[in-house]
C-alpha positions as CSV (number, residue, x, y, z in Angstrom):
1,I,55.8,41.4,-167.9
2,S,57.4,44.3,-167.1
3,R,55.5,44.7,-164.0
4,A,56.5,41.4,-163.0
5,R,59.7,42.0,-163.9
6,A,60.0,45.1,-161.8
7,A,58.7,42.9,-158.9
8,H,60.9,40.2,-158.9
9,R,64.1,43.2,-158.6
10,I,62.0,44.5,-155.7
11,H,61.4,41.1,-153.8
12,R,65.5,40.2,-154.5
13,I,66.8,43.6,-153.5
14,R,69.3,43.0,-150.1
15,E,69.5,46.2,-148.9
16,S,67.2,49.2,-147.3
17,F,65.2,51.1,-149.1
18,Y,62.1,53.3,-149.1
19,L,58.5,53.4,-150.6
20,L,57.5,56.4,-152.4
21,C,54.4,56.8,-153.6
22,G,53.7,59.3,-156.2
23,Y,56.4,60.4,-158.7
24,G,54.9,64.3,-158.9
25,E,57.1,67.1,-158.4
26,A,57.9,66.6,-154.7
27,G,58.5,63.2,-154.9
28,K,61.1,63.6,-157.6
29,V,63.0,65.9,-155.2
30,V,62.5,63.6,-152.3
31,T,64.0,60.8,-154.8
32,R,66.9,62.4,-156.3
33,F,68.0,63.6,-152.3
34,L,67.9,60.1,-151.2
35,S,69.4,58.7,-153.9
36,E,72.2,61.3,-154.1
37,V,72.9,60.5,-150.5
38,G,73.2,56.8,-151.5
39,E,69.6,55.6,-149.9
40,R,67.8,53.0,-152.1
41,V,64.2,53.8,-153.5
42,V,61.1,51.7,-155.0
43,V,59.1,54.2,-156.5
44,V,55.3,53.5,-157.3
45,D,53.1,55.8,-159.4
46,R,49.9,54.9,-161.8
47,S,51.3,57.3,-164.8
48,E,53.7,55.3,-167.0
49,N,55.0,58.9,-168.4
50,A,56.4,59.5,-165.1
51,I,57.9,56.1,-164.5
52,N,59.5,56.4,-167.7
53,E,60.6,59.7,-167.1
54,L,62.1,58.8,-163.8
55,K,64.0,55.4,-165.6
56,L,65.5,58.0,-167.6
57,S,66.7,60.2,-165.3
58,E,70.1,58.8,-164.4
59,M,69.8,58.9,-160.8
60,P,73.1,58.5,-158.6
61,F,71.9,55.4,-156.8
62,E,69.8,52.4,-158.2
63,T,66.2,53.2,-157.8
64,E,63.8,50.5,-158.9
65,A,60.0,51.6,-160.2
66,L,56.6,50.0,-160.6
67,I,53.5,51.4,-162.9
68,G,50.8,50.5,-160.5
69,D,48.1,52.2,-158.1
70,A,49.5,52.9,-154.8
71,S,46.0,52.9,-153.2
72,D,46.1,49.1,-153.7
73,P,47.4,47.2,-151.0
74,E,48.3,44.3,-153.7
75,Q,50.3,46.8,-156.1
76,L,52.0,48.1,-152.4
77,Q,52.8,44.9,-151.5
78,R,54.4,44.1,-154.9
79,A,56.2,47.2,-154.4
80,G,57.7,46.1,-151.6
81,L,55.6,47.0,-148.7
82,T,55.9,44.1,-146.4
83,H,59.8,43.4,-147.6
84,T,62.0,43.1,-144.5
85,L,64.4,45.9,-145.7
86,C,61.5,48.4,-146.3
87,K,62.7,50.7,-143.6
88,G,59.7,53.5,-144.8
89,V,56.5,54.4,-146.9
90,I,56.1,57.7,-148.2
91,A,52.6,58.9,-149.6
92,V,53.0,62.2,-152.3
93,V,50.4,61.1,-154.3
94,G,48.2,64.7,-155.4
95,D,45.1,63.2,-154.2
96,D,44.3,62.9,-150.2
97,E,41.5,59.8,-150.5
98,E,44.8,57.6,-152.5
99,N,47.7,58.9,-149.8
100,L,44.9,58.0,-146.8
101,K,44.4,54.5,-148.4
102,I,48.5,54.5,-148.7
103,M,48.8,55.0,-144.7
104,I,45.9,52.5,-143.8
105,S,47.7,49.7,-145.7
106,A,51.2,50.5,-144.5
107,K,50.0,50.4,-140.9
108,L,48.1,47.4,-141.5
109,L,50.2,45.2,-143.5
110,N,53.4,46.7,-141.6
111,P,52.8,48.2,-138.5
112,G,56.5,48.8,-137.4
113,L,57.2,50.8,-140.5
114,K,57.7,54.7,-140.5
115,A,54.8,56.2,-142.5
116,I,55.0,60.2,-143.9
117,G,51.7,61.2,-145.7
118,R,51.0,64.4,-147.4
119,V,47.2,65.7,-147.4
120,N,45.8,69.1,-148.0
121,E,42.1,68.3,-145.7
122,A,42.1,68.4,-142.2
123,D,39.5,65.4,-141.8
124,T,42.3,63.6,-144.0
125,A,44.7,64.6,-141.3
126,D,42.9,63.3,-138.8
127,N,41.6,60.1,-140.4
128,M,45.7,59.5,-140.9
129,R,46.3,60.2,-137.5
130,S,43.9,57.8,-136.0
131,F,46.1,55.0,-138.2
132,G,49.3,55.8,-136.5
133,T,50.7,57.6,-139.5
134,D,54.2,59.1,-137.9
135,H,54.1,62.1,-139.9
136,I,51.3,64.1,-142.0
137,I,52.6,66.7,-143.9
138,N,49.8,69.6,-145.1
139,P,52.3,72.0,-146.8
140,F,49.2,75.0,-146.7
141,N,49.2,75.0,-143.0
142,T,52.8,74.3,-142.7
143,F,53.6,77.5,-144.7
144,A,50.7,79.8,-142.8
145,W,52.2,79.1,-139.4
146,H,55.7,79.8,-141.1
147,F,54.7,82.6,-142.0
148,S,53.3,84.2,-138.9
149,L,56.5,83.5,-137.4
150,A,58.0,86.2,-139.6
151,F,55.6,88.7,-137.7
152,S,56.2,87.9,-134.3
153,S,59.7,86.7,-134.6
154,P,61.7,87.5,-138.1
155,S,64.7,85.5,-136.7
156,L,62.9,82.7,-135.6
157,H,61.1,82.2,-139.0
158,L,64.5,82.5,-140.7
159,L,65.9,79.4,-138.4
160,N,63.1,77.5,-139.4
161,D,63.6,78.4,-143.2
162,W,67.8,77.7,-143.0
163,L,67.2,74.3,-141.0
164,S,64.3,72.8,-143.4
165,Q,66.3,73.6,-146.6
166,T,69.1,70.9,-148.1
167,D,72.2,72.2,-148.3
168,Y,72.4,72.8,-152.1
169,Q,69.5,75.3,-151.6
170,T,70.3,79.0,-151.5
171,L,70.3,80.5,-148.1
172,N,66.9,82.9,-148.1
173,D,67.3,86.6,-146.7
174,P,65.4,87.5,-143.7
175,V,62.0,89.1,-144.4
176,F,60.1,91.6,-142.3
177,P,56.5,91.4,-143.6
178,P,54.8,95.0,-142.4
179,R,51.3,94.9,-140.5
180,G,48.1,96.4,-141.9
181,L,45.9,95.7,-144.7
182,W,46.5,92.7,-146.6
183,I,45.1,91.7,-149.7
184,L,44.5,87.8,-150.3
185,C,43.9,86.5,-153.7
186,G,41.8,83.2,-153.9
187,F,40.4,81.6,-150.9
188,G,40.9,77.8,-151.1
189,R,42.7,75.7,-148.6
190,F,45.9,77.5,-149.1
191,G,44.1,81.1,-148.5
192,K,42.0,80.1,-145.4
193,A,45.2,78.9,-144.0
194,L,46.6,82.4,-144.5
195,H,43.9,84.3,-143.7
196,R,43.4,82.9,-140.2
197,K,47.4,83.6,-139.5
198,L,46.9,87.0,-140.7
199,E,44.2,88.0,-138.4
200,E,45.9,86.5,-135.5
201,Q,49.0,88.6,-136.1
202,G,46.9,91.7,-136.2
203,N,46.5,92.1,-139.6
204,T,43.4,93.7,-141.7
205,V,42.6,91.0,-144.8
206,I,40.2,91.8,-148.0
207,V,39.5,89.0,-150.0
208,I,39.7,88.4,-153.6
209,E,37.7,85.2,-155.1
210,T,36.1,84.4,-158.1
211,L,33.4,82.0,-156.2
212,P,33.2,83.9,-153.0
213,E,29.6,81.5,-152.3
214,A,31.2,78.4,-152.9
215,A,34.4,79.1,-151.5
216,D,32.7,80.0,-148.2
217,A,34.5,83.3,-148.4
218,P,34.3,86.2,-145.4
219,E,32.2,88.7,-145.5
220,G,33.3,92.0,-147.8
221,T,35.3,89.4,-150.2
222,V,35.6,91.2,-153.6
223,R,34.7,89.5,-156.9
224,G,37.1,88.4,-159.2
225,R,40.7,87.0,-159.9
226,G,43.3,89.5,-158.8
227,T,44.4,89.6,-161.9
228,E,42.4,93.0,-163.4
229,A,43.4,96.4,-161.8
230,V,39.8,97.4,-161.3
231,T,39.4,94.6,-159.1
232,L,42.6,95.5,-157.2
233,K,41.8,99.1,-156.5
234,Q,37.9,97.3,-155.1
235,A,40.2,95.9,-152.5
236,E,41.6,99.1,-151.9
237,V,45.6,97.9,-153.0
238,E,46.5,101.7,-152.9
239,R,46.0,101.6,-149.0
240,A,47.5,98.2,-149.0
241,V,50.9,96.6,-147.1
242,G,51.5,93.6,-148.5
243,I,49.2,91.4,-151.1
244,I,49.2,87.5,-151.5
245,A,48.6,85.6,-154.8
246,G,47.6,82.3,-153.4
247,T,45.9,81.0,-156.5
248,D,46.3,77.1,-158.0
249,N,47.8,78.4,-161.5
250,D,50.8,80.1,-161.4
251,A,50.1,82.4,-164.7
252,N,47.4,83.9,-162.6
253,N,49.6,84.4,-159.2
254,L,52.1,86.1,-161.5
255,S,49.5,88.9,-163.2
256,I,48.4,89.4,-160.1
257,I,51.7,90.7,-158.3
258,M,52.9,92.4,-161.6
259,T,49.6,94.3,-161.9
260,A,49.4,95.4,-158.0
261,K,53.2,96.2,-157.9
262,A,52.1,98.4,-161.0
263,L,49.7,100.2,-158.9
264,A,51.2,100.0,-155.6
265,A,54.9,99.8,-156.1
266,D,56.1,99.4,-152.3
267,L,53.6,96.6,-151.4
268,F,55.6,93.2,-149.7
269,T,54.6,90.3,-152.2
270,V,53.8,86.7,-151.4
271,A,53.1,84.3,-154.4
272,R,52.5,80.8,-154.6
273,Q,54.4,78.8,-156.9
274,N,52.5,75.6,-158.1
275,H,55.4,74.3,-160.5
276,N,59.0,73.7,-159.8
277,R,59.6,74.7,-163.4
278,N,58.1,78.2,-163.6
279,A,60.6,78.8,-160.8
280,P,63.0,81.6,-163.2
281,L,59.6,83.4,-163.7
282,F,58.7,84.0,-159.9
283,K,62.4,85.3,-159.4
284,A,62.3,87.4,-162.3
285,A,59.1,88.8,-160.9
286,D,61.0,89.9,-157.5
287,V,58.4,88.4,-155.1
288,N,59.4,89.0,-151.3
289,I,58.5,85.2,-150.3
290,V,58.1,82.5,-152.8
291,V,55.7,79.8,-152.0
292,N,56.8,76.4,-153.4
293,Q,54.4,73.9,-151.9
294,N,56.3,70.9,-154.0
295,L,59.5,72.1,-152.0
296,L,57.7,72.8,-148.7
297,I,56.9,69.1,-149.0
298,A,59.9,67.5,-150.0
299,N,62.3,69.3,-147.7
300,Q,60.0,68.4,-144.6
301,I,60.5,64.8,-146.0
302,I,64.0,64.6,-146.4
303,T,64.3,66.2,-142.9
304,L,62.3,63.9,-141.2
305,L,63.9,61.0,-142.9
306,T,67.7,62.0,-142.7
307,T,68.3,63.7,-139.6
308,P,64.6,63.5,-137.8
309,L,66.3,65.0,-134.6
310,T,66.1,68.3,-136.3
311,Y,62.1,68.1,-135.8
312,Q,62.7,67.5,-132.8
313,F,64.9,70.6,-132.2
314,L,62.4,72.7,-134.2
315,K,59.8,71.8,-132.4
316,Q,61.7,72.9,-129.1
317,A,63.5,76.4,-130.7
318,N,60.0,77.6,-131.4
319,K,59.2,78.1,-127.7
320,Q,62.4,80.1,-127.7
321,G,62.4,83.9,-127.2
322,V,63.1,86.6,-129.6
323,Q,67.0,86.9,-128.1
324,W,68.0,83.6,-128.2
325,S,66.9,83.2,-132.2
326,N,68.7,86.2,-132.8
327,E,72.0,85.0,-131.2
328,L,71.8,81.6,-132.8
329,V,70.9,82.4,-136.0
330,S,73.8,85.1,-135.9
331,R,76.2,82.1,-135.0
332,I,74.9,80.1,-138.1
333,G,75.1,82.4,-140.3
334,A,78.7,83.1,-139.6
335,T,79.4,79.5,-140.3
336,V,77.9,79.4,-144.1
337,D,78.5,81.3,-147.1
338,E,75.3,81.5,-149.7
339,R,74.3,77.8,-149.1
340,A,71.9,76.4,-146.5
341,P,74.1,74.4,-143.9
342,L,74.3,70.8,-143.9
343,I,72.6,69.5,-140.5
344,W,74.3,66.3,-139.2
345,V,73.8,64.0,-135.8
346,M,76.9,62.8,-134.0
347,D,76.0,60.0,-132.1
348,L,78.5,59.4,-129.1
349,T,78.0,55.8,-128.8
350,A,81.0,52.5,-128.9
351,Q,80.2,51.7,-132.4
352,A,80.1,55.5,-134.0
353,A,82.4,57.1,-131.8
354,P,84.5,54.4,-130.4
355,A,87.7,57.1,-129.9
356,F,85.0,58.9,-127.6
357,F,84.1,55.8,-126.0
358,Q,87.5,55.1,-125.1
359,A,88.3,58.2,-123.8
360,V,85.3,58.1,-121.1
361,R,86.2,54.6,-120.2
362,D,90.0,55.9,-119.5
363,R,88.3,58.7,-117.3
364,R,88.8,61.3,-119.4
365,E,86.6,64.2,-119.8
366,L,85.3,65.7,-122.9
367,T,83.8,69.0,-123.0
368,L,81.2,70.3,-126.4
369,G,84.2,73.0,-126.9
370,Q,87.0,70.5,-127.1
371,L,85.1,68.1,-129.1
372,Y,84.4,70.5,-132.7
373,R,88.3,71.9,-132.9
374,E,90.3,71.5,-135.5
375,P,91.8,67.7,-135.3
376,H,95.7,69.2,-135.8
377,N,95.2,72.6,-133.7
378,R,92.9,72.5,-131.3
379,K,93.1,76.5,-130.9
380,V,91.0,76.6,-133.7
381,R,87.1,76.2,-134.0
382,L,85.5,74.3,-136.2
383,P,82.9,76.0,-138.5
384,A,79.8,74.2,-137.2
385,V,77.6,75.2,-134.5
386,P,76.0,72.6,-132.3
387,L,72.1,73.0,-131.9
388,M,71.0,70.4,-129.3
389,I,71.9,67.7,-126.9
390,A,69.6,64.7,-127.2
391,R,70.1,62.8,-123.7
392,A,68.4,60.2,-122.0
393,G,64.6,61.6,-123.3
394,D,66.1,65.1,-122.1
395,Y,67.1,68.1,-124.9
396,I,70.1,70.3,-123.9
397,L,68.9,73.4,-126.5
398,A,72.1,75.8,-128.0
399,P,74.4,73.6,-125.8
400,D,77.5,75.7,-124.4
401,D,80.8,74.6,-124.7
402,A,81.2,73.6,-121.0
403,T,78.8,71.1,-121.7
404,T,80.1,67.5,-120.7
405,L,79.5,65.0,-123.1
406,Q,78.2,61.8,-122.2
407,V,78.5,57.8,-123.8
408,G,75.1,57.9,-125.5
409,D,74.7,61.8,-126.5
410,R,73.1,62.5,-129.9
411,V,74.4,65.8,-130.8
412,L,73.1,68.0,-133.7
413,F,75.3,70.0,-135.4
414,C,74.8,72.3,-138.5
415,G,77.5,73.4,-140.7
416,P,79.3,72.8,-143.7
417,R,80.2,69.5,-145.0
418,A,84.1,69.8,-144.2
419,A,83.0,70.2,-140.7
420,R,81.5,66.9,-140.5
421,S,83.8,64.9,-141.8
422,K,86.6,66.5,-139.5
423,L,84.2,65.9,-136.5
424,F,83.7,62.1,-137.0
425,S,87.6,62.0,-137.8
426,T,87.9,63.2,-134.4
427,V,85.3,60.6,-132.7
428,T,87.0,57.6,-134.5
429,S,90.6,58.6,-133.8
430,N,92.5,57.6,-130.5
431,E,95.0,60.0,-131.7
432,I,93.2,63.0,-132.3
433,M,91.2,62.6,-129.4
434,I,93.8,62.4,-126.9
435,Y,95.3,65.2,-128.7
436,L,92.1,68.1,-128.1
437,I,91.7,66.5,-124.4
438,T,95.1,66.7,-123.2
439,G,97.1,69.0,-126.1
440,R,99.9,66.3,-126.6
441,H,100.1,64.4,-130.0
442,R,100.8,61.1,-129.2
443,I,103.5,59.3,-131.4
444,I,102.0,56.3,-132.6
445,S,105.4,55.1,-135.1
446,P,107.3,52.5,-133.0
447,L,111.1,54.0,-133.9
448,W,110.0,57.6,-132.6
449,R,108.5,55.4,-129.4
450,Y,111.9,54.0,-129.2
451,L,113.9,57.0,-129.7
452,A,111.5,58.7,-127.3
453,G,112.0,56.4,-124.6
454,G,108.5,54.9,-125.1
455,R,107.0,58.4,-124.4
456,N,104.2,60.4,-125.6
457,E,104.4,63.7,-126.6
């Protein structure tokens, strides 16, 4: 009866929504964020406990929940997969096969729907890709790639880190992992991805693995968990510059880090955190880099859903040089405090920016530098950084202030929330727009117009 009622409520939804499959640790973060920004979410999970937890969580915006197997096409349709107002499906179930089935159902039953799927295996990713899945997230490959950036370009690593966070998360400091001998504990999917990248960056890697043969570990692997001093000594911990605790067990990973630091205090430490609830323990362990795979997945999904232009920006930014990324990171750092910057897109269209559109129709020219100024004191620049302009299929990276803006431009900014509010006031207010272009305040009171002889000031 409760399932039928839930399906009936979903059928009667009259505003757009996202369909999220899997209310695990990543799913919870995504659902909470979307709810906080006013997006409706329908959640499907086979666990009654997970659905009950969602119902008791007091989300800021109304969220629907359905107990069911998300890999079953019929269940997905009951959850709104083919609803005309469903604008995207997100598969973050803990099983690759289930996520694949969800993506197949989405692309066959509602081909125009944005589909995002989480995977662990390369074969599953290839299969998803063949069905046209829009975005495929592999948290292990994502972190391995980001970690390799820290060796080659710390500022580019930091840029990716900052712009992949949501604006309520604390900014991470830059990291500078040393090159040399690294110890890698655990040779599962996470370990294999890191092993490749560490070697690509010119490091020597000694692996510690409990079952080297089953894991297809490289020659020279030390048998063990890495939680014991004797195993770490076999892996030459005294000579190592860094250690990675990459198992799927948080207690073991913490034990590896603490034991290793007792033997070699100067080690650069990286630890995999599998459960959000253990964050205080990893913080207390003073680990240089904590890899929370659930937050990695959630942050990527949030970026793809809320500011997909950020994804395109990072693709372009990662092709740039060290000096370019150094300068951009410095500019962003000057606009924020300890929290990650908010990222937003300003669409310069007649509907979204009527004052800008009117100014262009009046043959007034506006440069980017004129746009992000204080609305009532154009001598003061707003604490915002323009990251990119998307224009007719082209991208202008880190545009300078002299760039002339055009109707149809999509400008990607980052900065504090207050700056975003002021910018949106600018592009929707004719009075503010004229002031920023001309330096003159237009008098709009009829009495003042009469006293001023109908002239503007």
